[in-house]
Backbone as a chain_set.jsonl record, in Angstrom:
{"seq": "XXXXXXXXXXXXXXXXXXXXXXXXXXXXXXXXXXXXXXXXXXXXXXXXXXXXXXXXXXXXXXXXXXXXXXXXXXXXXXXXXXXXXXXXXXXXXXXXXXXXXXXXXXXXXXXXXXXXXXXXXXXXXXXXXXXXXXXXXXXXXXXXXXXXXXXXXXXXXXXXXXXXXXXXXXXXXXXXXXXXXXXXXXXXXXXXXXXXXXXXXXXXXXXXXXXXXXXXXXXXXXXXXX", "coords": {"N": [[36.009, 33.228, -16.354], [34.564, 33.787, -13.256], [35.369, 31.888, -10.554], [34.114, 31.522, -8.402], [31.334, 31.004, -9.963], [32.05, 29.222, -11.275], [31.948, 27.088, -9.313], [29.362, 27.489, -8.614], [27.535, 26.654, -10.706], [28.171, 24.458, -10.478], [27.449, 23.482, -8.532], [24.922, 23.633, -8.364], [24.522, 21.703, -10.769], [24.7, 19.3, -9.121], [22.705, 19.324, -7.3], [20.64, 19.068, -9.707], [21.252, 16.425, -10.393], [21.222, 14.952, -8.402], [18.457, 15.324, -7.21], [16.914, 14.29, -9.897], [17.65, 11.601, -9.602], [16.354, 10.592, -7.079], [14.212, 11.327, -7.464], [13.646, 9.292, -9.706], [13.883, 6.676, -8.261], [12.042, 7.116, -6.782], [9.89, 6.814, -8.458], [10.117, 4.829, -9.673], [9.918, 2.723, -7.029], [6.932, 3.469, -6.744], [5.962, 1.872, -8.919], [6.595, -1.03, -8.585], [5.4, -3.878, -8.664], [3.223, -5.676, -6.301], [2.296, -7.735, -4.087], [-0.733, -9.42, -2.821], [-2.976, -11.13, -0.26], [-5.761, -12.906, -0.143], [-9.026, -14.287, 1.585], [-11.737, -16.478, 2.496], [-14.757, -17.858, 3.978], [-16.046, -18.612, 1.992], [-18.055, -19.323, -1.335], [-15.929, -17.491, -4.239], [-13.519, -18.968, -3.08], [-13.848, -21.003, -1.366], [-14.896, -24.744, -2.481], [-17.154, -26.564, -3.293], [-16.77, -29.635, -5.705], [-17.798, -32.3, -7.432], [-16.034, -35.724, -7.698], [-14.632, -38.689, -9.355], [-12.133, -39.254, -10.043], [-10.521, -38.267, -7.87], [-11.62, -39.556, -5.793], [-10.955, -41.954, -6.108], [-8.355, -42.423, -5.891], [-8.025, -42.626, -2.917], [-9.696, -44.404, -1.749], [-10.207, -47.613, -0.553], [-11.261, -49.476, -2.629], [-11.392, -49.038, -4.797], [-13.556, -47.629, -6.525], [-16.145, -46.675, -8.589], [-17.846, -44.796, -7.489], [-18.771, -41.588, -7.239], [-18.052, -39.052, -5.539], [-18.012, -36.302, -3.358], [-16.072, -33.443, -2.851], [-13.766, -30.637, -0.957], [-12.526, -27.371, -2.098], [-9.721, -25.854, -0.79], [-8.961, -22.253, -1.347], [-6.659, -19.989, -1.51], [-6.667, -16.301, -2.754], [-4.554, -14.905, -4.915], [-3.426, -11.098, -5.344], [-2.209, -9.084, -7.716], [-1.888, -6.023, -6.654], [0.242, -3.859, -7.121], [1.994, -1.833, -9.523], [2.819, -2.842, -11.725], [4.052, -5.657, -13.8], [4.175, -8.828, -12.037], [6.624, -10.556, -12.242], [6.817, -14.621, -12.666], [5.477, -15.851, -10.645], [5.207, -17.955, -7.416], [3.467, -20.206, -4.858], [4.4, -21.613, -1.96], [3.881, -23.932, 0.803], [5.475, -23.405, 3.892], [6.033, -24.626, 6.243], [4.052, -26.266, 8.835], [2.35, -25.918, 11.574], [1.721, -28.035, 14.351], [-0.872, -27.939, 16.505], [-1.905, -29.508, 18.391], [0.173, -30.655, 19.076], [2.025, -29.305, 19.509], [4.275, -28.168, 18.273], [6.347, -28.152, 15.024], [5.189, -30.045, 12.154], [7.607, -32.725, 11.866], [8.304, -34.301, 9.652], [8.095, -32.599, 6.536], [8.63, -31.131, 4.043], [9.404, -27.865, 2.278], [6.713, -27.553, 0.112], [5.892, -26.758, -3.231], [2.787, -25.302, -4.039], [-0.16, -25.723, -6.089], [-1.29, -23.179, -9.052], [-4.757, -22.746, -9.733], [-5.511, -22.288, -12.606], [-3.25, -24.017, -13.463], [-1.711, -27.053, -14.509], [-1.718, -30.267, -12.879], [-0.408, -32.483, -14.043], [2.271, -30.883, -14.658], [5.862, -31.197, -14.337], [7.815, -28.823, -12.891], [5.729, -27.846, -11.065], [4.176, -24.745, -12.841], [5.081, -21.753, -12.842], [3.177, -18.64, -12.955], [2.688, -15.242, -14.247], [1.483, -12.147, -12.652], [-0.598, -9.593, -14.47], [-1.219, -5.77, -13.55], [-3.211, -5.76, -11.51], [-4.38, -7.856, -12.411], [-5.621, -10.9, -10.547], [-5.238, -14.073, -9.231], [-5.943, -17.331, -8.207], [-4.95, -19.691, -5.631], [-4.803, -23.199, -4.802], [-5.016, -24.632, -1.447], [-5.194, -26.485, -0.052], [-7.665, -29.77, 0.513], [-10.266, -31.033, 1.226], [-11.952, -35.031, 1.426], [-14.967, -36.171, 1.055], [-15.938, -38.523, 3.104], [-13.445, -39.395, 3.515], [-11.463, -38.794, 6.174], [-9.166, -37.27, 6.14], [-7.066, -34.479, 5.589], [-6.079, -33.016, 2.275], [-2.917, -31.947, 1.079], [-2.743, -29.528, -1.19], [0.195, -29.969, -2.638], [2.905, -30.558, -4.241], [2.927, -33.333, -3.989], [0.719, -34.116, -3.933], [-1.979, -36.449, -4.537], [-2.712, -36.467, -7.158], [-0.517, -35.188, -8.497], [2.498, -35.54, -10.246], [4.634, -35.597, -9.084], [7.699, -37.774, -8.323], [7.476, -39.078, -5.211], [8.387, -37.789, -1.96], [8.195, -39.063, 0.377], [7.247, -37.507, 2.465], [5.059, -35.665, 4.676], [1.551, -35.241, 3.288], [-0.808, -35.114, 4.293], [-3.473, -34.408, 6.485], [-4.069, -35.435, 9.652], [-7.771, -35.382, 11.724], [-7.51, -32.544, 13.5], [-6.021, -29.079, 15.191], [-4.148, -27.01, 13.237], [-1.433, -25.076, 11.832], [-0.267, -23.28, 8.885], [2.464, -22.798, 7.344], [2.51, -19.86, 4.442], [3.683, -18.729, 1.566], [3.982, -16.629, -0.589], [6.127, -15.876, -3.56], [7.687, -14.121, -6.175], [10.218, -12.969, -8.837], [10.292, -10.405, -8.992], [9.051, -9.533, -6.976], [8.488, -7.931, -3.594], [8.346, -11.137, -1.257], [5.624, -12.466, 0.144], [3.819, -13.196, 3.01], [1.612, -15.517, 4.95], [-0.383, -16.716, 7.937], [-2.296, -19.521, 7.884], [-4.537, -20.356, 9.596], [-6.3, -23.887, 11.037], [-8.729, -25.901, 11.913], [-9.816, -28.814, 11.985], [-12.184, -31.196, 11.8], [-12.996, -33.62, 10.975], [-14.794, -35.512, 11.244], [-17.51, -34.568, 8.925], [-16.872, -34.2, 5.773], [-16.936, -31.084, 4.961], [-16.255, -30.005, 7.405], [-14.685, -28.268, 8.698], [-13.071, -25.502, 10.24], [-11.112, -22.354, 8.857], [-9.125, -19.503, 8.466], [-6.823, -16.795, 7.475], [-4.054, -15.146, 8.47], [-1.573, -12.714, 9.423], [0.426, -13.074, 11.203], [1.701, -15.924, 13.042], [1.447, -15.968, 15.507], [-1.027, -14.472, 15.703], [-2.351, -16.545, 14.173], [-2.445, -18.399, 16.153], [-4.133, -17.64, 18.621], [-6.224, -17.306, 17.224], [-7.147, -19.903, 16.698], [-7.255, -20.95, 19.783], [-9.462, -19.19, 20.725], [-11.194, -20.281, 19.168], [-11.609, -22.872, 20.066], [-12.261, -22.792, 22.428], [-14.686, -20.936, 22.657], [-16.277, -23.22, 21.439]], "CA": [[34.82, 33.436, -15.899], [34.936, 33.793, -11.798], [36.064, 30.536, -10.05], [32.717, 31.112, -7.655], [30.669, 31.201, -10.893], [31.612, 27.539, -11.797], [31.297, 26.423, -8.277], [27.816, 27.589, -8.055], [26.958, 25.894, -11.394], [28.681, 22.984, -10.063], [26.49, 22.89, -7.187], [23.126, 23.314, -9.175], [24.501, 20.684, -11.322], [25.063, 18.493, -8.487], [21.635, 19.356, -6.99], [19.991, 18.534, -10.33], [21.201, 15.217, -10.754], [20.626, 14.087, -6.953], [16.973, 15.61, -7.641], [16.836, 13.204, -10.442], [17.975, 10.064, -8.893], [15.581, 10.592, -6.242], [12.593, 11.304, -8.781], [14.021, 7.641, -10.113], [13.985, 5.601, -7.074], [10.526, 7.214, -6.495], [8.75, 6.572, -9.83], [10.578, 2.411, -9.43], [9.254, 2.16, -6.119], [5.805, 3.222, -7.061], [5.51, 1.094, -9.736], [6.319, -1.708, -8.232], [4.708, -4.874, -8.384], [2.603, -5.921, -5.101], [1.182, -9.151, -3.85], [-1.648, -8.946, -1.525], [-3.607, -12.074, -0.693], [-7.444, -12.364, 0.168], [-9.888, -15.288, 1.886], [-12.72, -15.883, 3.225], [-14.882, -19.43, 3.778], [-17.779, -18.643, 1.09], [-17.628, -18.853, -2.522], [-15.463, -18.655, -4.858], [-12.725, -19.636, -2.278], [-14.121, -22.343, -1.007], [-15.759, -25.077, -3.266], [-16.84, -28.034, -3.782], [-16.693, -30.51, -6.755], [-17.949, -34.006, -7.688], [-14.907, -36.177, -8.074], [-14.478, -39.406, -9.181], [-10.615, -39.384, -9.771], [-9.918, -38.242, -6.51], [-11.919, -40.675, -4.955], [-10.314, -43.958, -6.629], [-6.797, -42.687, -5.272], [-7.956, -42.47, -1.489], [-10.992, -45.542, -1.544], [-9.51, -49.105, -0.813], [-12.242, -50.234, -3.032], [-10.698, -47.781, -6.25], [-14.927, -47.633, -7.249], [-16.328, -45.382, -9.246], [-18.709, -43.764, -6.462], [-19.005, -40.094, -7.108], [-17.4, -38.586, -4.125], [-17.382, -34.222, -3.518], [-14.028, -32.611, -3.098], [-14.264, -29.402, -0.938], [-11.06, -27.054, -1.517], [-9.886, -24.279, 0.006], [-7.736, -21.607, -1.996], [-6.445, -18.056, -1.22], [-6.504, -15.4, -4.007], [-3.391, -13.643, -4.647], [-3.781, -10.24, -6.437], [-1.356, -7.935, -8.011], [-2.017, -4.559, -6.194], [0.816, -2.672, -8.2], [1.882, -0.674, -11.053], [3.647, -3.173, -13.262], [3.818, -7.058, -13.499], [4.445, -9.588, -10.754], [6.772, -12.098, -12.874], [6.856, -15.73, -12.276], [5.113, -16.285, -9.247], [4.818, -18.974, -7.085], [3.259, -20.359, -3.653], [4.928, -22.784, -1.126], [4.031, -24.301, 1.799], [6.871, -23.483, 4.386], [5.958, -25.281, 7.153], [2.893, -26.622, 9.233], [2.503, -26.201, 13.221], [1.046, -29.148, 14.888], [-1.267, -27.346, 17.661], [-2.243, -30.527, 19.428], [1.562, -31.555, 19.917], [2.668, -28.228, 20.458], [5.181, -28.725, 17.43], [5.719, -28.042, 13.849], [5.648, -31.481, 11.905], [8.629, -33.366, 11.581], [7.755, -35.428, 7.919], [6.897, -32.003, 5.561], [9.473, -30.307, 3.446], [8.615, -26.532, 1.41], [6.233, -27.673, -1.093], [5.141, -26.18, -4.028], [1.347, -25.24, -4.181], [-0.59, -25.375, -7.345], [-2.047, -22.779, -9.444], [-5.545, -23.61, -10.131], [-5.277, -22.442, -14.034], [-2.476, -24.884, -14.15], [-2.382, -28.402, -14.375], [-1.516, -30.986, -11.991], [0.461, -32.885, -14.615], [3.258, -30.639, -15.106], [6.573, -30.976, -13.38], [7.719, -28.938, -11.742], [4.036, -26.815, -11.136], [4.319, -23.784, -13.597], [4.445, -20.253, -12.103], [2.348, -17.487, -13.227], [2.46, -14.112, -14.111], [0.299, -11.418, -12.535], [-0.554, -8.221, -14.549], [-1.392, -4.854, -12.597], [-4.846, -5.412, -10.595], [-4.991, -9.493, -12.096], [-5.81, -11.906, -9.443], [-5.314, -15.959, -9.477], [-6.218, -18.477, -6.962], [-3.614, -20.603, -5.659], [-4.928, -24.029, -3.833], [-3.975, -24.583, -0.865], [-5.906, -28.447, 0.602], [-8.867, -30.018, -0.073], [-11.021, -32.413, 1.9], [-13.022, -35.147, 0.276], [-16.076, -36.883, 1.054], [-16.055, -39.992, 3.482], [-12.335, -39.17, 4.322], [-11.071, -37.828, 7.504], [-8.07, -36.59, 6.359], [-7.151, -32.938, 4.925], [-5.078, -33.402, 1.729], [-2.172, -30.392, 0.567], [-2.083, -29.368, -2.853], [1.538, -29.725, -3.292], [4.102, -31.826, -5.575], [3.127, -34.493, -3.018], [-0.993, -34.471, -3.548], [-2.209, -37.701, -5.467], [-3.015, -36.249, -8.488], [0.65, -34.831, -8.89], [3.172, -36.366, -11.249], [6.015, -35.772, -9.099], [8.195, -38.214, -7.528], [7.531, -39.393, -3.654], [9.566, -37.774, -1.454], [8.496, -39.37, 1.824], [6.884, -36.217, 3.21], [3.503, -35.633, 4.962], [1.012, -34.78, 2.07], [-2.118, -35.113, 4.719], [-3.636, -34.378, 7.821], [-5.511, -35.93, 10.081], [-7.964, -34.057, 12.21], [-6.849, -31.552, 14.813], [-6.026, -28.068, 14.789], [-2.921, -26.956, 12.772], [-0.983, -23.231, 11.439], [0.279, -23.788, 7.894], [3.037, -21.269, 6.609], [1.935, -20.193, 3.338], [4.892, -17.736, 1.165], [3.899, -16.605, -2.261], [7.309, -15.475, -4.252], [8.144, -14.0, -7.405], [11.212, -12.556, -9.53], [10.519, -9.304, -8.508], [8.057, -8.729, -6.181], [9.036, -8.481, -2.279], [7.31, -12.056, -0.69], [4.371, -12.148, 1.008], [3.666, -14.014, 3.895], [0.595, -15.585, 5.427], [-0.568, -18.4, 8.297], [-3.173, -20.15, 7.524], [-5.241, -21.49, 10.765], [-6.97, -25.065, 10.232], [-9.109, -26.679, 12.858], [-10.488, -30.284, 11.524], [-12.611, -32.135, 12.58], [-12.598, -35.057, 10.409], [-16.397, -35.899, 10.436], [-17.768, -34.331, 7.886], [-15.845, -32.87, 4.303], [-17.338, -29.55, 5.466], [-16.377, -29.765, 9.073], [-13.894, -27.4, 8.865], [-12.771, -23.771, 10.379], [-9.882, -21.869, 8.138], [-8.891, -18.445, 8.942], [-5.687, -16.57, 7.35], [-3.468, -14.148, 9.461], [-0.487, -11.94, 9.07], [1.516, -13.346, 12.001], [1.622, -17.212, 13.477], [1.111, -15.082, 17.113], [-2.484, -14.418, 15.458], [-3.013, -17.96, 13.812], [-2.417, -19.423, 17.086], [-4.666, -16.816, 19.306], [-7.885, -17.633, 16.679], [-6.959, -21.168, 17.256], [-7.13, -21.026, 21.147], [-10.502, -18.811, 20.447], [-12.258, -21.379, 18.62], [-11.766, -23.844, 20.861], [-12.681, -22.247, 23.857], [-16.044, -21.283, 22.124], [-16.506, -24.718, 20.539]], "C": [[35.37, 32.963, -14.527], [34.912, 32.582, -11.495], [34.288, 30.381, -9.061], [31.249, 30.921, -8.767], [30.563, 29.169, -11.141], [31.555, 26.813, -10.411], [29.999, 26.266, -7.971], [27.159, 26.832, -8.795], [27.356, 24.406, -11.016], [27.253, 22.171, -8.848], [24.861, 22.682, -7.572], [22.704, 22.232, -10.024], [24.183, 19.216, -10.62], [23.587, 18.069, -7.945], [20.578, 18.793, -8.174], [19.891, 16.9, -10.567], [20.956, 14.418, -9.597], [19.062, 14.297, -7.277], [16.454, 14.618, -8.446], [16.467, 11.861, -10.222], [16.907, 9.863, -7.984], [13.79, 10.252, -6.968], [12.401, 9.749, -9.246], [13.604, 6.625, -9.159], [12.665, 6.211, -6.85], [9.793, 6.12, -7.195], [8.9, 4.734, -10.1], [10.136, 2.088, -8.54], [7.846, 1.875, -6.113], [5.344, 2.885, -8.001], [5.894, -0.123, -9.559], [5.283, -2.618, -8.085], [4.293, -5.04, -6.661], [1.884, -7.028, -4.562], [0.272, -8.918, -2.392], [-2.615, -10.374, -1.461], [-4.901, -12.362, 0.336], [-7.88, -14.447, 0.27], [-10.614, -15.017, 2.258], [-13.544, -17.519, 2.971], [-16.086, -19.538, 2.797], [-16.628, -18.986, -0.363], [-16.51, -17.774, -3.29], [-13.479, -19.627, -4.049], [-12.527, -21.088, -1.965], [-15.276, -22.985, -1.824], [-15.986, -26.384, -3.415], [-17.135, -29.127, -5.229], [-17.319, -31.997, -6.621], [-16.668, -34.873, -8.625], [-14.927, -37.766, -8.497], [-13.039, -40.045, -9.62], [-10.235, -39.364, -8.665], [-9.965, -39.244, -5.641], [-11.321, -41.725, -5.067], [-8.756, -43.763, -5.855], [-7.199, -42.731, -3.346], [-9.185, -42.975, -1.091], [-9.949, -46.692, -1.746], [-10.112, -49.663, -1.769], [-11.448, -49.862, -4.699], [-12.312, -48.056, -6.942], [-15.103, -46.661, -7.526], [-17.449, -44.556, -8.786], [-17.979, -42.048, -6.952], [-19.168, -39.349, -5.97], [-18.059, -36.587, -4.111], [-16.251, -34.301, -3.063], [-14.87, -31.587, -2.846], [-13.062, -28.731, -0.861], [-10.816, -25.732, -1.212], [-8.786, -23.859, -0.68], [-7.618, -19.9, -1.677], [-6.415, -17.183, -2.452], [-5.226, -14.379, -3.745], [-3.372, -12.61, -5.63], [-2.28, -9.399, -6.542], [-1.705, -6.499, -7.476], [-0.961, -3.313, -6.698], [1.087, -2.091, -9.074], [2.441, -1.358, -11.999], [3.26, -4.769, -12.776], [4.448, -7.871, -12.692], [5.349, -10.725, -11.957], [7.232, -13.37, -11.911], [6.752, -16.17, -11.019], [4.837, -17.601, -8.851], [4.562, -19.046, -5.513], [3.958, -21.606, -2.949], [4.166, -22.956, 0.109], [4.994, -24.428, 2.547], [7.134, -24.4, 5.459], [4.525, -25.282, 7.997], [3.441, -26.874, 10.786], [1.558, -27.602, 13.642], [0.27, -28.573, 16.203], [-1.698, -28.244, 18.714], [-1.131, -30.619, 20.266], [2.057, -30.439, 20.211], [4.131, -27.86, 19.283], [5.376, -28.672, 16.428], [6.082, -29.9, 13.267], [6.873, -32.105, 11.274], [9.028, -33.373, 9.338], [7.396, -34.12, 7.094], [8.939, -31.12, 5.34], [8.807, -28.876, 2.769], [8.004, -27.22, 0.39], [5.685, -26.823, -1.468], [3.382, -25.911, -3.974], [1.158, -24.86, -5.899], [-1.676, -24.339, -7.691], [-3.691, -23.118, -9.915], [-6.029, -23.274, -11.775], [-4.144, -23.227, -14.371], [-2.711, -26.803, -13.941], [-1.243, -29.387, -13.349], [-0.35, -31.787, -12.622], [2.343, -32.663, -14.513], [4.187, -30.246, -13.676], [7.651, -30.022, -14.072], [6.076, -28.08, -11.999], [4.624, -25.59, -11.78], [4.058, -22.622, -12.976], [3.451, -19.451, -13.199], [2.725, -16.166, -13.476], [1.287, -12.926, -13.856], [0.395, -9.901, -13.184], [-1.121, -7.766, -13.784], [-2.695, -5.233, -12.88], [-5.49, -6.964, -11.142], [-4.726, -9.997, -10.83], [-5.475, -13.666, -9.944], [-5.471, -16.704, -7.998], [-5.434, -19.412, -6.751], [-4.506, -21.991, -4.171], [-3.657, -24.839, -2.828], [-4.463, -26.123, 0.156], [-7.009, -28.509, 0.319], [-8.733, -31.178, 0.854], [-11.656, -32.692, 1.062], [-13.85, -36.22, 1.427], [-16.164, -38.22, 1.882], [-14.53, -39.955, 3.765], [-11.864, -38.187, 5.054], [-9.831, -37.198, 7.429], [-7.787, -35.356, 4.991], [-5.696, -33.365, 3.827], [-4.581, -31.967, 1.061], [-2.1, -30.463, -0.465], [-0.924, -28.937, -3.138], [1.783, -30.587, -4.039], [3.589, -33.296, -4.898], [1.355, -35.229, -3.118], [-1.588, -35.631, -4.788], [-2.067, -37.646, -7.164], [-1.7, -35.717, -9.42], [1.46, -35.564, -9.345], [5.09, -36.652, -10.714], [7.032, -37.216, -8.115], [8.047, -38.699, -6.191], [8.534, -39.24, -3.031], [9.214, -38.223, 0.004], [7.778, -38.294, 3.198], [5.647, -36.047, 3.435], [2.716, -35.177, 4.016], [-0.72, -34.794, 2.845], [-2.344, -34.552, 6.171], [-4.317, -34.555, 8.586], [-6.458, -34.93, 11.26], [-7.071, -33.686, 13.344], [-6.611, -30.082, 14.018], [-4.078, -27.906, 14.138], [-2.558, -25.191, 12.295], [-0.218, -23.873, 10.277], [0.713, -22.528, 7.103], [3.305, -21.312, 5.304], [3.427, -18.44, 2.616], [4.801, -17.747, -0.175], [5.695, -15.743, -2.756], [6.966, -14.862, -6.106], [9.031, -12.823, -8.078], [11.434, -11.139, -8.968], [9.597, -8.415, -7.746], [8.403, -8.994, -4.702], [7.726, -10.267, -1.926], [6.537, -11.847, 0.405], [3.716, -13.641, 1.733], [2.291, -14.291, 4.897], [0.596, -16.668, 6.452], [-1.83, -18.477, 8.039], [-4.069, -21.17, 9.087], [-6.332, -22.352, 10.398], [-7.747, -25.582, 11.322], [-10.639, -27.366, 11.895], [-10.932, -31.299, 12.33], [-13.082, -33.533, 12.405], [-14.089, -35.826, 10.047], [-17.121, -35.894, 9.421], [-16.976, -33.3, 6.714], [-16.271, -31.658, 4.421], [-16.627, -29.122, 6.315], [-15.05, -29.425, 9.495], [-13.827, -26.137, 8.91], [-11.482, -23.476, 9.604], [-10.029, -20.027, 8.315], [-7.489, -18.145, 8.293], [-5.135, -15.402, 8.052], [-2.302, -13.893, 8.815], [0.702, -12.931, 10.156], [0.846, -14.946, 12.59], [1.112, -17.253, 14.903], [-0.599, -15.113, 16.665], [-3.325, -15.594, 15.096], [-3.783, -18.617, 15.217], [-3.594, -19.044, 18.159], [-5.959, -17.399, 18.348], [-8.27, -19.106, 16.852], [-7.976, -21.284, 18.689], [-8.703, -20.367, 21.439], [-11.802, -19.524, 20.537], [-12.7, -22.552, 19.367], [-12.088, -24.016, 22.215], [-14.336, -22.139, 23.516], [-16.683, -22.365, 21.777], [-16.97, -25.399, 22.295]], "O": [[36.255, 32.118, -14.395], [34.283, 31.937, -12.335], [33.536, 29.407, -9.086], [30.159, 30.701, -8.238], [29.674, 28.318, -11.165], [30.977, 25.73, -10.495], [29.478, 25.354, -7.329], [26.247, 26.185, -8.28], [26.74, 23.393, -11.348], [26.625, 21.145, -8.584], [23.987, 21.898, -7.204], [21.577, 21.78, -10.225], [23.647, 18.258, -11.176], [23.179, 16.91, -8.019], [19.661, 18.087, -7.754], [18.877, 16.254, -10.831], [20.515, 13.275, -9.723], [18.455, 13.284, -7.624], [15.548, 13.948, -7.951], [15.463, 11.203, -10.493], [16.421, 8.738, -8.108], [12.845, 9.464, -6.942], [11.347, 9.116, -9.194], [12.885, 5.706, -9.552], [11.943, 5.234, -6.65], [9.306, 5.053, -6.823], [8.156, 3.842, -10.506], [9.673, 0.955, -8.678], [7.336, 0.809, -5.766], [4.257, 3.383, -8.294], [5.549, -0.746, -10.563], [4.284, -2.292, -7.445], [5.044, -4.537, -5.825], [0.665, -7.041, -4.738], [0.571, -8.413, -1.31], [-3.032, -10.776, -2.547], [-4.886, -11.998, 1.511], [-7.463, -15.408, -0.377], [-10.848, -13.849, 2.57], [-13.171, -18.284, 2.082], [-16.936, -20.427, 2.841], [-15.41, -18.973, -0.536], [-16.235, -16.964, -2.405], [-12.716, -20.488, -4.488], [-11.651, -21.934, -2.14], [-16.337, -22.394, -2.018], [-15.123, -27.233, -3.638], [-18.319, -29.001, -5.539], [-17.198, -32.668, -5.597], [-16.42, -34.732, -9.823], [-15.483, -38.299, -7.537], [-12.86, -41.26, -9.536], [-9.59, -40.321, -8.236], [-9.08, -39.76, -4.959], [-11.139, -42.466, -4.101], [-8.121, -44.692, -5.355], [-6.216, -42.925, -2.631], [-9.859, -42.358, -0.266], [-9.128, -46.807, -2.656], [-9.505, -50.7, -2.038], [-11.079, -50.72, -5.5], [-12.287, -48.746, -7.962], [-14.54, -45.675, -7.051], [-17.975, -43.72, -9.52], [-16.81, -41.668, -6.901], [-20.255, -39.042, -5.48], [-18.45, -35.973, -5.104], [-15.553, -35.306, -2.936], [-15.901, -31.258, -3.434], [-12.311, -29.042, 0.063], [-11.536, -24.742, -1.346], [-7.781, -24.559, -0.802], [-8.428, -18.973, -1.671], [-5.893, -17.838, -3.354], [-4.971, -13.527, -2.894], [-3.306, -12.987, -6.8], [-1.483, -9.181, -5.63], [-1.755, -5.749, -8.45], [-1.248, -2.116, -6.679], [0.088, -1.652, -9.643], [2.659, -0.822, -13.085], [2.533, -5.114, -11.844], [5.63, -7.538, -12.604], [4.709, -11.64, -12.477], [7.791, -13.291, -10.817], [7.627, -16.735, -10.362], [4.327, -18.404, -9.634], [5.163, -18.258, -4.784], [3.984, -22.644, -3.61], [3.726, -21.883, 0.52], [5.699, -25.407, 2.303], [8.238, -24.916, 5.635], [3.829, -24.28, 7.837], [4.373, -27.565, 11.196], [0.65, -27.945, 12.885], [0.958, -28.803, 17.198], [-1.857, -27.82, 19.859], [-1.093, -30.662, 21.495], [2.642, -30.416, 21.294], [5.017, -27.171, 19.789], [4.427, -29.314, 15.979], [6.875, -30.706, 13.752], [7.054, -31.914, 10.071], [9.608, -32.798, 8.416], [6.224, -34.231, 6.734], [9.874, -30.791, 6.07], [7.576, -28.85, 2.771], [8.825, -27.608, -0.441], [5.032, -26.045, -0.772], [2.864, -27.009, -3.768], [1.829, -24.165, -6.663], [-2.739, -24.314, -7.07], [-3.667, -24.069, -10.695], [-6.921, -23.997, -12.219], [-3.883, -23.245, -15.574], [-3.588, -27.483, -13.409], [-0.059, -29.081, -13.208], [0.68, -31.873, -11.953], [3.264, -33.47, -14.391], [3.91, -29.621, -12.653], [8.199, -30.145, -15.167], [5.54, -27.853, -13.084], [5.703, -25.276, -11.277], [2.925, -22.384, -12.556], [3.136, -19.976, -14.268], [3.356, -15.832, -12.473], [0.354, -12.758, -14.641], [1.17, -9.065, -12.719], [-1.737, -8.507, -13.018], [-3.28, -5.16, -13.961], [-6.561, -7.408, -10.727], [-3.794, -9.635, -10.113], [-5.581, -14.127, -11.08], [-4.996, -16.38, -6.909], [-5.126, -20.099, -7.724], [-4.698, -21.715, -2.987], [-2.518, -25.285, -2.966], [-3.737, -26.539, 1.058], [-7.59, -27.522, -0.133], [-7.808, -31.923, 1.18], [-12.096, -31.969, 0.168], [-13.359, -36.845, 2.367], [-16.533, -39.16, 1.178], [-14.343, -40.865, 4.573], [-11.813, -36.993, 4.756], [-9.352, -36.624, 8.407], [-8.193, -35.393, 3.829], [-4.631, -33.831, 4.232], [-5.33, -31.089, 0.635], [-1.449, -31.372, -0.98], [-0.715, -27.871, -3.718], [0.962, -31.374, -4.509], [3.967, -34.337, -5.436], [0.9, -36.277, -2.659], [-1.469, -35.326, -5.975], [-1.576, -38.385, -8.017], [-1.687, -35.746, -10.651], [1.302, -36.676, -8.843], [6.074, -37.219, -11.188], [6.616, -37.335, -6.962], [9.242, -38.744, -5.899], [9.517, -39.976, -3.12], [9.938, -37.762, 0.886], [7.844, -38.388, 4.424], [4.904, -36.235, 2.472], [3.367, -34.225, 3.585], [-1.71, -34.545, 2.157], [-1.394, -34.289, 6.909], [-5.388, -33.951, 8.531], [-5.973, -33.87, 11.657], [-6.19, -34.326, 13.919], [-6.834, -29.837, 12.833], [-3.099, -28.535, 14.54], [-3.367, -24.273, 12.438], [0.441, -24.887, 10.506], [0.064, -21.659, 6.521], [3.98, -22.192, 4.769], [3.804, -17.466, 3.268], [5.336, -18.58, -0.907], [6.206, -15.009, -1.91], [6.133, -15.261, -6.92], [8.604, -11.683, -7.894], [12.524, -10.743, -8.553], [9.39, -7.202, -7.772], [8.626, -10.168, -4.408], [6.57, -10.36, -2.337], [6.781, -11.165, 1.401], [3.317, -14.692, 1.232], [1.904, -13.35, 5.59], [1.357, -17.609, 6.224], [-2.498, -17.446, 7.966], [-4.053, -22.375, 9.339], [-7.226, -21.953, 9.653], [-6.816, -25.842, 12.085], [-11.698, -26.93, 11.443], [-10.397, -32.007, 13.184], [-13.435, -34.355, 13.251], [-14.426, -36.456, 9.044], [-17.474, -36.946, 8.887], [-16.637, -32.118, 6.777], [-15.658, -30.977, 3.598], [-16.23, -27.958, 6.25], [-14.383, -30.004, 10.351], [-14.301, -25.446, 8.008], [-10.658, -24.389, 9.665], [-11.127, -19.474, 8.257], [-6.725, -19.103, 8.414], [-5.985, -14.53, 8.229], [-1.907, -14.554, 7.854], [1.74, -13.388, 9.678], [-0.372, -15.12, 12.571], [0.529, -18.201, 15.429], [-1.36, -15.799, 17.347], [-4.494, -15.79, 15.427], [-4.91, -19.072, 15.419], [-4.125, -20.031, 18.669], [-6.761, -18.05, 19.019], [-9.412, -19.497, 17.092], [-9.16, -21.621, 18.672], [-9.302, -20.927, 22.357], [-12.801, -19.537, 21.256], [-13.806, -23.093, 19.343], [-12.167, -25.021, 22.922], [-15.151, -22.963, 23.932], [-17.908, -22.307, 21.884], [-17.292, -26.579, 22.434]]}, "num_chains": 1, "name": "protein.A"}
């Protein structure tokens, strides 16, 4: 057979292989899981429950009076086309806007999925199927208590050893850096702006942003309007 024919056949085979590889890459990319984050100040993101257990951790008299607990959760959805495996959420850093610096006494802290238990150590990860979502507890306020409680491994209900890091926030303005991880999915990062008055356990403004700059601008606008 003529050499030019072999060369032509080789070129065709190379092109076919290259095209198939490109097809596989596009297919893998299009079928990857993808995480997204949602929040609003309404139900079911913000929910009030009546609690005696929380109250006993936070009241000096350890009374059995029922108190309201206001929970703030974000919704994590898998908008991709395959399962997002072993997902966890972490609070990476908290910026104190009143002091203009990050809180020193703080380590990255794993947050709790609402479908899992405070008693598990470590907190359990979850997998999200295609179009499935779950809520992640971020923080809570307690009736009659001026503190914001971070829903991480140092929360009063958690069974972790205490590490001497901050697990509450006093009244003020903060930006919480949150990141969602999974074994086979790109991390999703958000910045939660928090303005906490401390007078009423629902006296709080919260908004979620894609960047620190946007979160800081939102807090500045809220303060000026108030």
